[in-house]
C-alpha positions as CSV (number, residue, x, y, z in Angstrom):
1,M,-6.4,-2.2,34.2
2,T,-7.4,-5.4,36.1
3,T,-8.5,-8.2,33.8
4,T,-11.3,-10.7,34.6
5,T,-12.4,-13.8,32.7
6,I,-15.7,-13.4,30.8
7,P,-17.9,-16.5,30.3
8,A,-17.2,-18.1,26.9
9,S,-20.7,-17.8,25.4
10,A,-21.1,-14.2,26.4
11,A,-17.5,-13.5,25.2
12,E,-18.1,-15.0,21.8
13,H,-21.2,-12.8,21.1
14,M,-19.5,-9.7,22.6
15,E,-16.4,-10.4,20.5
16,T,-18.3,-10.7,17.3
17,Q,-20.1,-7.4,17.9
18,L,-17.0,-5.6,19.2
19,Y,-14.8,-6.4,16.2
20,R,-17.6,-5.4,13.9
21,R,-17.8,-2.0,15.6
22,I,-14.1,-1.5,15.7
23,T,-13.7,-2.5,12.0
24,W,-16.4,0.0,11.0
25,R,-15.0,2.8,13.2
26,F,-11.4,2.6,12.0
27,V,-10.9,0.5,8.8
28,P,-13.1,2.5,6.3
29,L,-11.5,5.8,7.5
30,L,-7.9,4.5,7.1
31,M,-8.9,2.9,3.8
32,I,-10.1,6.3,2.5
33,C,-6.9,7.9,3.8
34,F,-4.8,5.2,2.0
35,V,-6.8,5.8,-1.2
36,F,-5.7,9.4,-1.2
37,A,-2.2,8.5,-0.1
38,Y,-1.9,6.3,-3.1
39,L,-3.7,8.7,-5.3
40,D,-1.3,11.5,-4.4
41,R,1.6,9.1,-4.8
42,V,0.7,7.7,-8.3
43,N,-1.4,10.4,-9.9
44,I,1.9,11.4,-11.6
45,S,1.2,8.4,-13.9
46,F,-1.8,10.2,-15.3
47,A,-0.3,13.7,-15.1
48,K,2.5,12.3,-17.3
49,L,0.0,12.0,-20.3
50,Q,-0.1,15.9,-20.4
51,M,2.7,17.1,-18.1
52,Q,5.5,15.3,-20.0
53,S,4.9,17.1,-23.3
54,D,4.0,20.4,-21.6
55,L,7.3,20.5,-19.7
56,G,9.4,18.6,-22.2
57,F,10.4,15.7,-19.9
58,S,11.8,12.4,-21.3
59,D,10.6,9.0,-20.1
60,A,13.8,8.7,-18.1
61,V,13.1,12.1,-16.4
62,Y,9.6,11.0,-15.6
63,G,10.8,7.6,-14.3
64,L,13.4,9.3,-12.1
65,G,10.8,11.7,-10.7
66,A,8.4,8.9,-10.0
67,S,11.2,7.0,-8.3
68,I,12.7,9.8,-6.2
69,F,9.5,9.9,-4.1
70,F,10.7,6.6,-2.6
71,V,14.2,8.0,-1.7
72,G,12.5,10.4,0.7
73,Y,10.1,7.6,1.8
74,F,13.0,5.2,2.4
75,L,15.1,7.7,4.4
76,F,12.3,8.9,6.7
77,E,10.2,5.7,7.1
78,V,11.8,4.2,10.2
79,P,12.3,7.5,12.0
80,S,8.7,8.4,11.3
81,N,7.3,5.2,12.7
82,M,9.6,5.4,15.8
83,I,8.1,8.8,16.5
84,L,4.6,7.4,15.9
85,H,5.3,4.7,18.5
86,K,6.2,7.5,21.0
87,V,3.5,10.0,20.3
88,G,0.8,7.7,19.1
89,P,-0.9,7.0,15.7
90,K,-3.6,9.6,16.4
91,R,-1.3,12.7,16.3
92,W,1.3,11.3,13.9
93,I,-1.0,10.0,11.2
94,A,-2.9,13.3,11.2
95,R,0.4,15.2,10.8
96,I,1.5,12.9,8.0
97,M,-1.7,13.4,6.0
98,V,-1.9,17.2,6.4
99,T,1.7,17.8,5.3
100,W,1.7,15.4,2.4
101,G,-1.5,16.9,1.1
102,I,0.0,20.3,1.1
103,A,3.1,19.1,-0.8
104,S,1.1,17.1,-3.3
105,A,-1.1,20.1,-4.1
106,A,2.1,22.1,-4.6
107,M,3.0,19.9,-7.5
108,M,0.8,22.1,-9.7
109,F,3.7,24.7,-9.6
110,V,6.3,22.4,-11.2
111,T,8.0,24.1,-14.1
112,S,11.4,22.3,-14.4
113,E,13.1,19.0,-13.7
114,T,14.6,20.4,-10.5
115,S,11.2,21.5,-9.0
116,F,9.8,18.2,-10.1
117,Y,12.4,16.2,-8.3
118,V,12.4,18.3,-5.2
119,L,8.6,18.1,-4.7
120,R,8.5,14.4,-5.4
121,F,11.2,13.8,-2.8
122,L,9.3,16.1,-0.3
123,I,6.0,14.2,-0.8
124,G,7.8,10.9,-0.1
125,S,9.5,12.3,3.0
126,L,6.3,13.6,4.4
127,E,4.2,10.6,3.6
128,A,6.7,8.2,5.2
129,G,5.2,6.3,8.1
130,F,1.6,6.3,7.1
131,V,1.2,2.7,5.9
132,P,3.4,1.0,8.5
133,G,1.8,3.3,11.1
134,A,-1.7,2.1,10.2
135,L,-0.5,-1.5,10.2
136,Y,1.1,-1.0,13.6
137,F,-2.2,0.6,14.8
138,F,-4.1,-2.6,13.7
139,T,-1.8,-4.7,15.9
140,N,-3.0,-2.7,18.9
141,W,-6.6,-3.6,18.2
142,F,-6.9,-6.9,16.3
143,P,-5.3,-10.3,17.0
144,S,-3.3,-11.9,14.2
145,A,-6.1,-14.4,13.4
146,R,-8.3,-11.5,12.3
147,R,-5.7,-9.4,10.6
148,G,-5.7,-11.3,7.3
149,R,-9.1,-9.8,6.4
150,I,-8.3,-6.4,8.1
151,N,-5.0,-6.0,6.3
152,S,-6.7,-7.1,3.0
153,L,-9.5,-4.6,3.5
154,F,-6.9,-1.9,4.2
155,M,-4.7,-2.8,1.2
156,A,-7.9,-3.0,-0.9
157,A,-7.5,0.8,-0.9
158,I,-4.8,0.3,-3.6
159,A,-7.5,-1.4,-5.7
160,V,-10.1,1.3,-4.8
161,C,-7.6,4.0,-5.8
162,G,-7.2,2.3,-9.2
163,I,-10.9,1.9,-9.6
164,I,-11.9,5.5,-8.9
165,G,-8.5,7.1,-9.4
166,G,-8.3,6.4,-13.1
167,P,-11.6,7.9,-14.2
168,I,-11.3,10.8,-11.7
169,S,-7.7,11.6,-12.7
170,G,-8.5,11.2,-16.4
171,G,-11.7,13.2,-16.1
172,I,-10.0,16.1,-14.2
173,M,-7.3,16.3,-16.8
174,K,-9.8,16.2,-19.7
175,F,-12.5,18.5,-18.4
176,T,-10.5,21.1,-16.4
177,H,-7.8,21.7,-19.0
178,G,-7.6,25.4,-19.7
179,V,-9.9,26.4,-16.8
180,S,-8.5,29.6,-15.2
181,A,-5.5,29.3,-17.6
182,L,-4.3,26.2,-15.8
183,H,-3.4,22.8,-17.4
184,G,-5.4,19.8,-16.6
185,W,-2.5,18.2,-14.8
186,Q,-2.2,21.2,-12.5
187,W,-5.8,20.9,-11.5
188,L,-5.2,17.2,-11.0
189,F,-2.6,17.8,-8.3
190,L,-4.6,20.6,-6.6
191,L,-7.9,18.8,-6.4
192,E,-6.4,15.5,-5.3
193,G,-4.2,17.1,-2.6
194,I,-6.9,19.0,-0.7
195,P,-8.8,15.9,0.6
196,S,-5.7,14.5,2.3
197,I,-5.5,17.7,4.4
198,L,-9.1,17.4,5.4
199,L,-8.9,13.7,6.2
200,G,-5.9,14.4,8.5
201,V,-8.2,16.5,10.7
202,V,-10.8,13.7,10.7
203,C,-8.1,11.1,11.8
204,Y,-7.2,13.3,14.7
205,L,-10.8,13.4,15.9
206,V,-11.6,9.7,15.4
207,I,-8.5,7.6,16.0
208,D,-7.8,6.1,19.5
209,D,-4.2,5.0,20.0
210,R,-5.0,2.1,22.4
211,I,-8.0,0.1,23.6
212,E,-7.6,1.8,27.0
213,D,-8.1,5.3,25.3
214,A,-11.5,4.4,23.7
215,G,-14.2,6.3,25.6
216,W,-16.8,4.7,23.4
217,L,-16.1,1.2,24.8
218,K,-17.5,-0.1,28.1
219,P,-15.1,-1.4,30.7
220,E,-16.0,-5.0,30.1
221,E,-15.5,-4.6,26.4
222,K,-12.1,-3.2,27.0
223,R,-11.2,-6.1,29.2
224,L,-12.3,-8.6,26.6
225,L,-10.2,-6.9,23.8
226,I,-7.2,-6.6,26.1
227,E,-7.4,-10.3,26.9
228,R,-7.5,-11.2,23.2
229,I,-4.4,-9.0,22.5
230,A,-2.6,-10.4,25.6
231,A,-3.3,-14.0,24.4
232,E,-1.7,-13.2,21.0
233,P,0.9,-15.9,20.2
234,K,4.4,-14.7,19.4
235,S,7.3,-16.8,18.4
236,E,10.5,-15.5,20.0
237,A,9.3,-11.9,19.4
238,A,11.9,-9.1,19.4
239,H,11.1,-6.2,21.5
240,S,13.6,-3.5,20.4
241,F,14.7,-2.1,17.1
242,G,18.2,-3.5,17.6
243,E,16.9,-7.0,18.1
244,A,14.5,-6.6,15.2
245,I,17.3,-5.8,12.6
246,K,19.3,-8.8,13.9
247,Q,16.4,-11.2,13.2
248,P,17.1,-13.2,10.0
249,A,13.4,-13.3,9.4
250,T,13.3,-9.5,9.3
251,I,15.9,-9.4,6.6
252,V,14.1,-12.0,4.5
253,M,10.7,-10.3,4.9
254,S,12.3,-7.1,3.8
255,L,13.6,-8.8,0.6
256,I,10.2,-10.4,0.0
257,Y,8.4,-7.1,0.3
258,L,11.0,-5.5,-2.0
259,M,10.0,-8.0,-4.7
260,L,6.2,-7.5,-4.1
261,A,6.5,-3.7,-4.0
262,S,8.5,-3.8,-7.3
263,G,5.5,-5.6,-8.7
264,I,2.9,-3.1,-7.6
265,Y,4.9,0.0,-8.7
266,G,5.5,-1.5,-12.2
267,L,1.7,-1.6,-12.3
268,V,0.7,1.8,-10.9
269,F,3.3,4.0,-12.6
270,W,3.1,2.4,-16.1
271,M,-0.4,1.0,-16.6
272,P,-1.8,4.2,-18.2
273,Q,1.1,4.3,-20.6
274,L,0.8,0.6,-21.4
275,I,-2.9,1.1,-22.2
276,K,-2.1,4.1,-24.4
277,S,0.7,2.2,-26.2
278,A,-1.8,-0.6,-27.0
279,G,-3.9,1.9,-29.0
280,T,-6.0,4.2,-26.7
281,D,-5.3,8.0,-26.7
282,D,-8.2,9.6,-24.8
283,T,-7.1,10.2,-21.1
284,F,-10.7,9.6,-19.8
285,I,-11.0,6.3,-21.7
286,I,-7.6,5.2,-20.4
287,G,-8.9,6.0,-16.9
288,L,-12.0,3.8,-17.4
289,I,-10.0,0.9,-18.8
290,S,-7.5,1.1,-15.9
291,M,-10.4,0.4,-13.6
292,V,-10.7,-3.2,-14.7
293,P,-7.5,-4.6,-13.2
294,Y,-8.2,-2.9,-9.9
295,L,-11.8,-4.1,-9.8
296,C,-10.5,-7.7,-10.2
297,A,-7.8,-7.0,-7.6
298,G,-10.3,-5.6,-5.1
299,L,-12.6,-8.6,-5.4
300,G,-9.7,-11.1,-5.5
301,M,-7.9,-9.8,-2.5
302,I,-10.9,-9.8,-0.2
303,L,-11.8,-13.4,-1.2
304,I,-8.2,-14.6,-0.8
305,G,-7.8,-12.8,2.5
306,R,-11.0,-14.4,3.8
307,N,-10.0,-17.8,2.7
308,S,-6.6,-17.5,4.2
309,D,-8.2,-16.4,7.5
310,R,-10.7,-19.3,7.3
311,T,-8.0,-21.9,6.8
312,G,-5.3,-20.3,8.9
313,E,-2.9,-21.0,6.0
314,R,-0.5,-18.2,4.9
315,R,2.5,-19.7,3.1
316,W,0.9,-21.1,0.0
317,H,-1.6,-18.3,-0.3
318,L,1.2,-15.8,-0.4
319,A,3.4,-17.7,-2.8
320,A,0.5,-18.3,-5.2
321,C,-0.3,-14.6,-5.2
322,A,3.3,-13.8,-6.1
323,L,3.3,-16.4,-8.9
324,M,0.0,-14.9,-10.3
325,G,1.7,-11.5,-10.4
326,A,4.7,-13.0,-12.3
327,I,2.5,-14.7,-14.9
328,G,0.4,-11.5,-15.3
329,Y,3.5,-9.3,-15.9
330,A,5.0,-11.8,-18.4
331,A,1.7,-11.9,-20.3
332,S,1.5,-8.1,-20.3
333,A,4.9,-7.9,-22.0
334,W,4.1,-10.6,-24.6
335,F,0.7,-9.3,-25.5
336,G,1.4,-5.5,-25.1
337,S,-0.2,-4.5,-28.4
338,N,-3.5,-6.3,-27.8
339,T,-5.6,-4.1,-25.4
340,L,-8.0,-6.9,-24.4
341,I,-5.3,-9.5,-23.5
342,L,-3.2,-6.8,-22.0
343,V,-6.0,-5.8,-19.6
344,V,-6.6,-9.5,-18.6
345,A,-2.9,-9.9,-17.9
346,L,-2.7,-6.7,-15.9
347,S,-5.8,-7.9,-14.0
348,A,-4.0,-11.1,-13.0
349,A,-0.8,-9.1,-12.0
350,A,-2.8,-6.6,-9.9
351,T,-4.9,-9.3,-8.2
352,G,-1.8,-11.4,-7.3
353,I,0.4,-8.6,-6.1
354,I,-2.2,-6.6,-4.2
355,A,-3.7,-9.6,-2.5
356,G,-0.2,-10.8,-1.6
357,I,0.7,-7.5,0.0
358,G,-2.4,-7.6,2.2
359,L,-1.5,-11.1,3.5
360,F,2.2,-10.4,3.8
361,W,1.7,-7.9,6.6
362,I,0.3,-10.6,8.9
363,L,3.8,-12.0,9.2
364,P,6.0,-9.3,10.8
365,P,4.2,-9.0,14.1
366,R,4.8,-12.7,14.7
367,V,8.5,-12.0,15.3
368,L,8.3,-8.4,16.4
369,S,6.5,-6.6,19.2
370,G,6.4,-3.3,21.0
371,A,8.9,-0.7,19.6
372,A,10.4,-3.4,17.4
373,A,7.0,-3.9,15.7
374,A,6.7,-0.1,15.0
375,A,10.3,0.3,13.8
376,G,10.6,-3.2,12.2
377,I,7.5,-2.9,10.2
378,A,8.7,0.5,9.0
379,L,12.1,-1.0,8.1
380,I,10.5,-3.8,6.1
381,N,8.2,-1.3,4.4
382,S,11.0,1.2,3.6
383,V,13.2,-1.5,2.1
384,G,10.1,-2.5,0.0
385,Q,9.8,1.0,-1.2
386,L,13.2,0.7,-2.9
387,G,11.1,-1.2,-5.5
388,G,9.5,2.2,-6.2
389,I,12.9,3.7,-6.8
390,I,14.1,0.8,-9.0
391,T,11.1,-0.2,-11.1
392,P,9.7,3.1,-12.5
393,Y,13.1,4.4,-13.5
394,M,14.2,1.0,-14.9
395,V,11.1,0.6,-17.1
396,G,11.3,4.2,-18.2
397,K,15.0,3.9,-19.1
398,I,14.4,0.6,-21.0
399,R,11.5,2.2,-22.9
400,D,13.8,5.2,-23.9
401,I,16.5,2.8,-25.2
402,T,14.4,0.1,-26.8
403,G,11.1,2.0,-27.6
404,S,9.2,-0.7,-25.7
405,A,8.5,-1.5,-22.0
406,A,8.4,-5.2,-22.6
407,L,11.8,-6.1,-21.3
408,G,11.2,-4.1,-18.2
409,L,8.0,-6.0,-17.6
410,Y,9.8,-9.3,-17.9
411,V,12.2,-8.1,-15.2
412,V,9.3,-7.3,-12.9
413,A,7.9,-10.7,-13.6
414,L,11.2,-12.2,-12.5
415,E,11.2,-10.2,-9.3
416,C,7.7,-11.6,-8.5
417,L,9.1,-15.1,-9.0
418,V,12.0,-14.4,-6.6
419,G,9.5,-13.2,-4.1
420,A,7.5,-16.5,-4.4
421,A,10.7,-18.5,-4.0
422,L,11.7,-16.6,-0.8
423,L,8.3,-17.0,0.6
424,L,8.4,-20.8,0.1
425,W,12.0,-21.6,1.0
426,A,13.7,-18.7,2.9
427,L,11.4,-17.7,5.7
428,P,11.7,-19.7,9.0
429,R,8.7,-22.0,9.5
430,R,7.9,-20.4,12.8
431,V,6.8,-17.3,10.9
432,Y,4.0,-19.4,9.3
433,F,2.7,-21.1,12.4
434,K,-0.9,-22.3,12.0
435,E,-3.5,-20.1,13.4
436,P,-7.0,-21.0,14.6
437,A,-9.3,-20.9,11.6
438,Q,-11.8,-18.0,11.5
439,Q,-15.4,-18.7,10.4
């Protein structure tokens, strides 16, 4: 497609309107998809409240089952995103959603440790590629100066999942228990798996892989968007997967994301149990209480993302988020028997970690492009998901041995501190280059 220069005044108005339309077309849909991706990934934390006693699982068995999801996720993340780069986000994201929805619903048939482990591994394998695929898709449509708010909106799905997922999951388990001779946790997996299948079909109908494929855009609108992407600054960007894995920045970013992901999975897999241990037994009430940290995180990450875009500053925003997560986890461990202080501490942890994850994903495309962006983002994400293998099992094992999750929470706090240190001192400064401020 031949590009022509559009007058600055007309371009500014067109650009504002265009990115608003693009945001409304793609971001809410992918947010909803991510909500159900996360819900299907972590509803095991609510199912545990009934499932564990029904099937006789120990905390270590539960922790291993929660963790083994990420083994499949880790093994298939990079291959999945390399396929996505070849066939396009439209087809591959739709495939991911339909297949993981089926596997998630099949969790209702778990009867033993073996079937528990196999299905959790299968869900992780089938879901692999969704998050990095969506993030890669955004690089095809939005310049980096706008991706702080876009990534934050997308990652806000984690907070939305916590806000609506807790009451929905707790309510399903409480009010469907015994219906049609099924346990509440069986209904939970079935009713939360079906929407993912339906959303996969919607993605296939709505998503456009590239700007050039969008029949709903005028030629001059396409030209403007392509100009913006073509003008995207890149600092010695790698273009192949081989080059990507040789980049020191790729390795450091993988370690940083490992620390951040360890933080988020300590939260999502153990928060219901922490609230219960503090003195609340009703599953529906636990679900309502668990909304509070995610409400704070949702508001905080949007404000932090907007401020980071407005100033063009990333480094200290990210490090401050990781530090907030560390403080929140340490306070959760220290005040674990006081529900009010526990919820405040968990709110700080959730806000810091979730906001940090949204901002973090602005960084990889600065040193990766093309196939390297698709595979490199997947590599960073898959290494990060090792936190999902380590943290749930570690906390469960410590709780089995000591009778308390406090020591495990202190370890997660330490991981967040390591993430902050790596952000400040280990990443090359070229990754943090100053962007034009967005108003």
